[in-house]
C-alpha positions as CSV (number, residue, x, y, z in Angstrom):
1,M,-36.0,115.3,132.4
2,S,-32.8,117.3,132.1
3,L,-31.1,113.9,132.2
4,I,-32.1,113.3,128.6
5,A,-32.2,116.9,127.3
6,E,-28.4,117.1,126.7
7,E,-28.4,114.3,124.3
8,I,-31.9,114.4,122.7
9,I,-31.2,117.8,121.2
10,T,-28.4,116.3,119.1
11,F,-31.1,114.2,117.1
12,S,-32.6,116.7,114.7
13,S,-35.1,114.2,113.6
14,V,-36.4,113.8,117.2
15,L,-36.7,117.5,117.6
16,K,-38.6,117.7,114.4
17,M,-41.0,114.9,115.4
18,A,-41.6,116.5,118.8
19,Y,-42.2,119.9,117.1
20,N,-44.7,118.3,114.6
21,L,-46.5,116.6,117.4
22,L,-46.9,119.6,119.6
23,T,-47.7,122.2,116.9
24,G,-50.3,119.9,115.3
25,R,-53.2,122.3,116.1
26,E,-51.9,125.0,113.8
27,Y,-51.0,122.5,111.1
28,L,-54.4,120.9,111.3
29,K,-56.2,124.3,111.2
30,R,-54.3,125.1,108.0
31,K,-55.2,121.8,106.4
32,K,-58.9,122.1,107.3
33,F,-59.6,125.8,106.6
34,R,-57.0,126.8,103.9
35,E,-56.5,123.6,102.0
36,K,-60.1,122.3,102.7
37,K,-58.9,118.9,103.8
38,K,-61.0,116.6,105.8
39,L,-59.9,115.8,109.3
40,V,-60.4,112.1,110.3
41,G,-60.0,111.1,113.9
42,V,-58.1,107.8,114.5
43,S,-57.3,105.8,117.7
44,L,-54.5,103.3,117.6
45,A,-52.6,102.9,114.4
46,F,-55.5,102.9,111.9
47,S,-54.7,105.9,109.7
48,D,-53.9,104.1,106.4
49,L,-57.3,104.5,104.7
50,A,-57.6,108.1,105.7
51,F,-54.2,108.9,104.2
52,A,-55.0,107.0,101.0
53,A,-58.2,109.1,100.7
54,G,-56.3,112.3,100.8
55,A,-57.8,113.1,104.2
56,V,-55.8,114.1,107.3
57,P,-55.8,111.5,110.1
58,V,-55.4,113.0,113.6
59,F,-55.0,111.4,117.0
60,P,-57.5,113.6,118.8
61,I,-55.3,115.0,121.6
62,R,-53.2,116.7,119.0
63,M,-56.0,119.2,118.3
64,H,-55.2,120.9,121.6
65,T,-53.0,123.8,122.3
66,F,-50.0,122.6,124.3
67,E,-48.2,124.8,126.7
68,I,-45.0,124.4,124.9
69,S,-41.9,126.5,125.6
70,K,-41.7,129.6,123.5
71,Y,-38.2,128.4,122.6
72,L,-39.6,125.4,120.9
73,A,-41.8,127.6,118.8
74,Y,-38.8,129.7,117.9
75,L,-37.1,126.5,116.8
76,G,-39.8,125.9,114.2
77,S,-39.3,129.4,112.8
78,A,-35.5,129.0,112.8
79,S,-35.7,125.6,111.1
80,S,-37.5,127.1,108.1
81,I,-34.5,129.3,107.5
82,F,-31.5,127.2,108.6
83,G,-32.8,123.6,108.6
84,W,-33.4,121.3,111.5
85,K,-29.8,119.9,111.4
86,N,-28.3,123.3,111.8
87,V,-30.8,124.1,114.6
88,S,-29.8,120.9,116.4
89,S,-26.1,121.7,116.0
90,F,-26.6,125.2,117.4
91,L,-28.5,123.9,120.5
92,S,-25.7,121.4,121.1
93,F,-23.1,124.2,120.8
94,V,-24.8,126.5,123.2
95,K,-25.4,123.7,125.6
96,N,-21.7,122.9,125.6
97,L,-20.8,126.4,126.4
98,G,-21.5,125.6,130.0
99,I,-23.4,128.8,130.7
100,S,-26.0,127.9,133.3
101,E,-28.8,130.1,132.1
102,I,-28.4,128.9,128.5
103,S,-28.3,125.3,129.6
104,K,-31.5,125.8,131.5
105,I,-33.2,127.2,128.4
106,V,-32.1,124.2,126.3
107,D,-33.1,121.7,129.0
108,G,-36.5,123.5,129.3
109,I,-37.2,122.9,125.6
110,I,-37.3,119.1,126.1
111,E,-38.8,119.3,129.6
112,D,-41.7,121.2,128.2
113,V,-42.2,118.7,125.4
114,I,-42.4,115.8,127.8
115,D,-44.3,117.5,130.6
116,T,-46.9,119.1,128.4
117,I,-47.8,115.9,126.7
118,N,-48.3,114.1,130.1
119,K,-50.2,117.1,131.6
120,K,-52.6,117.2,128.6
121,Y,-53.2,113.5,128.9
122,N,-54.2,113.9,132.6
123,E,-56.4,116.9,131.7
124,M,-58.2,114.8,129.2
125,Y,-58.5,112.0,131.7
126,D,-60.1,114.4,134.2
127,L,-62.5,115.7,131.6
128,G,-63.6,112.2,130.7
129,I,-64.3,111.5,134.4
130,E,-66.2,114.8,134.8
131,N,-68.4,113.9,132.0
132,G,-69.5,110.6,133.5
133,I,-67.4,108.2,131.5
134,S,-67.8,104.6,132.7
135,S,-65.4,103.3,135.3
136,D,-65.0,100.3,133.0
137,F,-62.8,102.4,130.8
138,C,-59.0,102.5,131.2
139,Y,-56.8,105.5,131.4
140,G,-56.2,105.6,127.6
141,L,-59.9,105.5,126.8
142,K,-60.8,108.1,129.4
143,S,-58.2,110.4,127.9
144,L,-59.6,109.8,124.4
145,V,-63.1,110.5,125.5
146,G,-61.9,113.8,127.1
147,A,-60.2,114.7,123.8
148,H,-63.4,114.1,121.8
149,I,-65.5,116.0,124.3
150,S,-63.2,119.0,124.1
151,K,-62.2,119.0,120.4
152,G,-64.1,116.2,118.6
153,R,-66.5,118.8,117.0
154,N,-63.5,119.9,114.8
155,L,-63.4,116.5,113.1
156,D,-65.1,115.7,109.9
157,A,-65.2,112.0,110.6
158,C,-64.0,109.3,112.9
159,L,-62.5,106.1,111.5
160,N,-63.6,103.4,113.9
161,V,-62.0,99.9,113.7
162,T,-63.2,97.3,116.2
163,I,-60.7,95.2,118.2
164,R,-60.9,92.6,120.9
165,C,-61.4,95.2,123.7
166,S,-65.2,95.5,124.4
167,A,-64.6,98.8,126.3
168,Y,-62.7,100.2,123.3
169,N,-65.6,99.3,121.0
170,K,-68.1,100.9,123.5
171,Y,-65.9,104.1,123.4
172,M,-66.2,104.3,119.6
173,E,-70.0,103.8,119.9
174,S,-70.1,106.7,122.5
175,L,-68.6,109.1,119.9
176,K,-72.0,109.4,118.2
177,I,-73.4,110.8,121.5
178,I,-70.4,113.0,122.4
179,N,-70.4,114.9,119.0
180,Q,-73.2,114.7,116.4
181,D,-71.3,116.3,113.5
182,P,-68.4,114.0,112.7
183,K,-69.3,111.1,110.4
184,Q,-68.8,107.7,112.0
185,I,-67.0,105.3,109.5
186,W,-66.7,101.8,110.7
187,V,-64.5,98.8,109.9
188,D,-65.8,95.8,111.8
189,I,-63.2,93.0,112.2
190,P,-64.6,89.5,112.8
191,P,-63.5,88.3,116.2
192,R,-61.8,85.2,114.9
193,N,-60.4,83.9,111.6
194,I,-63.2,81.4,111.0
195,G,-64.7,80.5,107.6
196,N,-65.2,83.6,105.4
197,A,-63.7,86.1,107.9
198,L,-61.3,87.6,105.3
199,E,-64.2,88.0,102.8
200,I,-66.2,89.8,105.5
201,I,-63.5,92.2,106.5
202,T,-62.6,92.9,102.9
203,D,-66.2,94.0,102.2
204,N,-66.1,96.1,105.4
205,V,-62.9,97.8,104.2
206,S,-64.4,98.5,100.8
207,N,-67.5,100.1,102.5
208,A,-65.2,102.3,104.6
209,I,-63.3,103.3,101.4
210,R,-66.6,104.3,99.7
211,E,-67.6,106.4,102.8
212,L,-64.2,108.1,102.8
213,E,-64.6,108.9,99.0
214,N,-68.0,110.4,99.7
215,L,-66.5,112.5,102.6
216,T,-63.5,113.8,100.6
217,G,-64.8,113.8,97.1
218,N,-61.7,111.8,96.1
219,T,-61.6,108.5,94.3
220,I,-59.3,106.0,96.1
221,T,-57.7,103.9,93.4
222,D,-55.7,100.7,93.9
223,N,-52.5,102.6,93.0
224,Q,-53.2,105.2,95.7
225,L,-53.6,102.5,98.3
226,R,-50.4,100.8,97.2
227,E,-48.5,104.1,97.2
228,H,-49.5,104.9,100.8
229,F,-48.8,101.3,101.9
230,K,-45.3,101.7,100.4
231,I,-44.8,104.8,102.6
232,S,-46.3,103.0,105.6
233,N,-44.1,100.0,105.0
234,Q,-41.0,102.2,105.1
235,V,-42.2,103.7,108.4
236,K,-42.6,100.2,109.9
237,K,-39.2,99.0,108.6
238,S,-37.5,101.9,110.3
239,Y,-39.5,101.4,113.5
240,K,-38.5,97.7,113.6
241,T,-34.9,98.6,112.8
242,I,-34.8,100.9,115.9
243,I,-36.4,98.2,118.1
244,Y,-34.5,95.2,117.1
245,D,-31.2,96.3,115.5
246,I,-30.4,99.2,117.8
247,S,-32.3,98.9,121.1
248,A,-31.2,95.2,121.5
249,S,-27.6,96.0,120.7
250,D,-24.7,96.5,123.2
251,F,-23.9,100.1,122.2
252,Y,-26.5,102.9,122.2
253,P,-26.2,106.1,120.3
254,C,-27.2,107.9,123.6
255,N,-27.9,107.0,127.2
256,P,-30.7,104.5,127.8
257,A,-33.0,107.1,129.3
258,T,-32.8,109.1,126.1
259,F,-33.3,106.1,124.0
260,S,-36.4,105.0,125.9
261,E,-37.8,108.6,125.6
262,I,-37.4,108.3,121.8
263,L,-39.2,104.9,121.8
264,A,-42.0,106.5,123.8
265,L,-42.3,109.4,121.3
266,L,-42.4,106.9,118.4
267,S,-45.1,104.9,120.2
268,L,-47.3,108.0,120.5
269,T,-46.7,109.5,117.0
270,F,-47.0,106.1,115.2
271,Q,-50.8,106.4,115.6
272,D,-51.4,109.1,113.1
273,Y,-47.8,109.7,111.7
274,N,-48.1,113.3,113.0
275,S,-50.8,113.7,110.2
276,N,-48.2,113.6,107.4
277,S,-47.0,110.2,106.4
278,I,-44.3,111.3,104.0
279,R,-42.8,113.8,106.5
280,Y,-43.0,111.2,109.2
281,R,-41.3,108.5,107.1
282,D,-38.5,110.9,106.2
283,N,-38.0,111.8,109.9
284,L,-37.8,108.1,110.9
285,I,-35.3,107.3,108.1
286,S,-33.3,110.2,109.2
287,L,-33.4,109.1,112.8
288,V,-32.1,105.6,111.9
289,D,-29.3,107.3,109.9
290,E,-28.4,109.6,112.8
291,M,-28.3,106.7,115.3
292,R,-26.2,104.5,113.0
293,E,-23.8,107.4,112.3
294,R,-23.3,108.1,116.1
295,I,-22.7,104.4,116.7
296,R,-20.2,104.2,113.8
297,K,-18.3,107.1,115.4
298,G,-18.4,105.6,118.8
299,I,-20.7,108.4,120.1
300,G,-23.0,107.1,122.8
301,M,-22.8,104.6,125.6
302,D,-21.7,101.0,126.2
303,V,-24.8,99.3,127.6
304,S,-23.6,95.7,127.4
305,K,-23.7,95.2,131.1
306,M,-27.2,96.8,131.5
307,P,-30.1,94.4,131.5
308,R,-32.7,94.8,128.7
309,I,-36.1,95.4,130.4
310,F,-39.1,95.0,128.1
311,V,-41.8,97.3,129.4
312,T,-45.3,96.7,128.0
313,P,-48.1,97.6,127.3
314,I,-48.0,101.4,127.2
315,F,-50.5,102.4,124.5
316,G,-53.4,102.5,127.0
317,G,-51.5,104.5,129.5
318,W,-48.3,104.1,131.6
319,E,-46.0,106.0,133.9
320,P,-43.5,107.9,131.8
321,K,-41.0,108.1,134.7
322,T,-40.5,104.3,134.4
323,H,-37.5,104.4,132.0
324,D,-35.7,107.1,134.1
325,I,-36.1,105.0,137.2
326,I,-34.9,101.8,135.4
327,Y,-31.9,103.7,134.1
328,E,-31.0,105.0,137.5
329,L,-31.2,101.4,138.8
330,G,-28.8,100.2,136.1
331,G,-31.2,98.9,133.4
332,R,-32.5,100.0,130.0
333,A,-36.2,100.1,129.2
334,I,-37.5,99.0,125.8
335,Y,-41.0,99.8,124.5
336,A,-42.3,97.9,121.5
337,D,-46.1,97.9,121.7
338,W,-46.9,98.2,118.0
339,E,-44.7,95.2,117.2
340,V,-46.4,93.2,119.9
341,I,-49.9,93.7,118.5
342,K,-48.6,93.4,114.9
343,F,-49.4,96.9,113.7
344,S,-45.9,97.1,112.4
345,E,-46.4,94.3,109.9
346,E,-45.8,95.4,106.3
347,I,-48.6,95.2,103.7
348,P,-47.8,93.5,100.3
349,V,-48.0,96.0,97.4
350,A,-47.3,93.8,94.3
351,N,-49.4,94.9,91.3
352,H,-51.0,91.5,90.9
353,L,-52.4,91.6,94.5
354,N,-55.7,93.3,95.5
355,P,-54.6,96.1,97.9
356,V,-58.0,96.2,99.6
357,E,-57.8,92.5,100.4
358,E,-54.2,92.8,101.5
359,Y,-55.1,95.6,104.0
360,A,-58.0,93.5,105.2
361,R,-55.6,90.6,105.7
362,F,-53.3,92.9,107.7
363,L,-56.2,93.9,110.0
364,L,-57.3,90.3,110.4
365,N,-53.8,89.1,111.2
366,A,-53.3,91.9,113.8
367,T,-56.6,90.9,115.4
368,V,-56.0,87.1,115.4
369,S,-52.3,86.8,116.2
370,G,-51.3,90.2,117.5
371,I,-53.6,91.8,120.0
372,G,-55.2,88.4,119.9
373,C,-58.7,86.9,120.1
374,D,-57.8,85.4,123.5
375,N,-55.2,85.7,126.2
376,D,-53.3,82.7,125.1
377,T,-52.7,84.3,121.7
378,L,-51.9,87.7,123.1
379,T,-49.4,86.3,125.6
380,D,-47.7,84.4,122.8
381,S,-47.2,87.7,121.0
382,Y,-45.6,89.3,124.1
383,L,-43.4,86.2,124.3
384,R,-42.4,86.4,120.7
385,V,-41.2,90.0,121.0
386,A,-39.4,89.4,124.3
387,K,-37.5,86.6,122.6
388,K,-36.5,88.7,119.6
389,L,-35.4,91.5,121.9
390,N,-33.4,89.0,123.9
391,A,-35.0,90.6,127.0
392,D,-33.5,90.0,130.4
393,G,-36.7,91.0,132.2
394,L,-40.3,92.0,131.6
395,I,-42.4,94.7,133.3
396,F,-46.1,94.5,132.7
397,F,-48.4,97.5,133.2
398,Q,-51.8,96.5,134.5
399,L,-54.3,99.4,133.9
400,F,-57.2,100.0,136.2
401,G,-60.3,99.5,134.2
402,C,-58.7,97.2,131.6
403,H,-60.5,93.9,131.3
404,S,-59.1,92.7,127.9
405,I,-55.4,92.9,128.3
406,S,-54.4,93.5,131.9
407,N,-55.9,90.2,133.0
408,C,-53.5,88.2,130.9
409,Y,-50.5,88.8,133.2
410,T,-50.8,85.6,135.2
411,M,-50.7,83.5,132.1
412,L,-47.9,85.7,130.6
413,R,-45.8,85.4,133.8
414,E,-46.0,81.6,133.7
415,K,-45.1,81.4,130.0
416,V,-42.1,83.8,130.5
417,R,-40.8,81.8,133.4
418,R,-41.2,78.5,131.6
419,E,-39.9,79.4,128.2
420,L,-37.5,82.4,128.8
421,E,-36.6,81.9,132.5
422,I,-36.4,85.7,133.1
423,P,-37.9,87.7,136.0
424,T,-41.2,89.5,135.5
425,T,-43.2,91.9,137.6
426,A,-46.5,93.8,137.2
427,I,-47.0,97.5,137.9
428,T,-50.5,98.8,138.5
429,F,-51.4,102.1,136.9
430,N,-54.3,104.5,137.1
431,K,-53.1,108.0,136.2
432,I,-49.8,109.6,135.3
433,G,-48.0,110.9,138.4
434,E,-49.8,108.8,140.9
435,N,-48.0,106.4,143.3
436,I,-44.5,107.3,142.0
437,E,-42.8,106.3,145.2
438,Q,-44.7,103.0,145.4
439,M,-43.6,102.3,141.8
440,K,-40.0,103.2,142.6
441,T,-40.1,100.6,145.5
442,R,-41.5,97.9,143.2
443,L,-39.0,98.6,140.4
444,G,-36.1,98.8,143.0
445,A,-37.0,95.3,144.2
446,F,-37.3,94.0,140.6
447,M,-33.9,95.5,139.5
448,E,-32.2,93.9,142.5
449,M,-32.6,90.6,140.8
450,F,-30.1,91.6,138.2
451,K,-27.3,92.4,140.7
C-alpha cells in the first residue's frame, strides 16, 4: 500500500477519519463510562435515530483494539497540540526529505491503517465460522456475527432495521442468542410499497423512537430529529459530490489508487459516521475542500485516458486489492454502494413536515427503489448510478453465501450491455486475501478490453 501512502498523508481530513475509525474503542469507552452515553449497535447506514436520541451508534467492529502503528497514535496526540493540517504538512515534509527510514515510517502509518482493518475483518469472519454461523451467511454477515460474539456485550442496544435480505434479517434475530444484555430495537420495513406501507413503517419508527427514549432517558423531539437530519444531509451531499463531481472528472486530486482508497474508507465509515455525526460531517466537508483546492492548483493526476470502472457491491465484503490492480492495469476504480441502495438520499427537514414520517419515507424508498424488493428494481439502481458516473465498465462482486444480491448479476449484465453497451465481469469473493492471483488474471482479461 506504499503506492498510496505518499499522497494520502496530504489529506488531513482522511488522516483524521482513519484515526477516528481505528481509535474508536477508546472514544466509545469514554462515552459509555465517563459520559454515561448509551452505545447502540448499527449495521449498514441506520444510525440516524440513535444520533437523534443522544446515543452513540457504533458499527460493532470498531469496539475492537486494532494493531495500529504507534506512529498513528502519536499523530492523534500531536494533532491535539498542532492541529491535523499541520500534522499532515509535517508528514509530507518528512516524506519529501527522501530519507529511506523516515519514508518507511510514514508509509507504515497508512499500511497499518489498511492492513489492520482487513485483518480484523478476517478475524471476525473466522470467529463467526468457529461459532457455527450458518453457511448461508455471506462474508459481511459472518464478520458482523464475529464482532457481536466478541464485543456485543458492551452494547446497550442494537438498532435492527429489516431489509430485503433474508440472511441479514436472520442475523439480526440471532443477536438475541449471541448476547442477552443489549436491548433489541426493531424497525420493520414492509417488503413492498403497497397500500398503507408508509403508515406501517411510520408507526414502526415511532415505536423505535419510544424504545430509544426509554433506553437513554432523553425525549426525542421533532426539532432534534430535524437537526440531526440536517447534519446527515450535509454528509450525504459531500459524499455525492465526491462520487459524481470529482470521481467522474478527468482530473483527480491524487492518483486513482489513492482516490479509490478514500472511497473505500468513506464506504466503511458512512455506516456509523465514526460515532460522531458533527465531527464526521466537518471531516467530509474539509475533504471536499481539500480535493477541490488541489484540483484548482493542478495538483494531482490527469485521468482522462483512464477508463472509469464501477466496482460494486462492496458493503458485504470485497477484495481491497481490487483498486490497486485496476490502477496498475491502467484504470480507475469507483465505489458508490450507498448511492446505489439510496442510503445517500437527503431527508426533507421543512418545519411543516413530520420528520418521523419523512424518515419512514426515506427507509421505504431505499427498500423499494434502492436495494430493491426484487432483482429488476435492484439492477435498475445499479444501472442508474453507472449512467450518472459515465462508467466505462462494471465489475460485480458475487459473494459466496449471498442469495439476495449476488444472484442478480445475469440480469444486470444484460441490462448494462443493452442500455450502456459497456463491458462487465463478475468476481467471486469469499474472504479477503483468498485467490488474489485468480482475481488478477480475471481483471487482467477484463482490462484488456479497454486497450
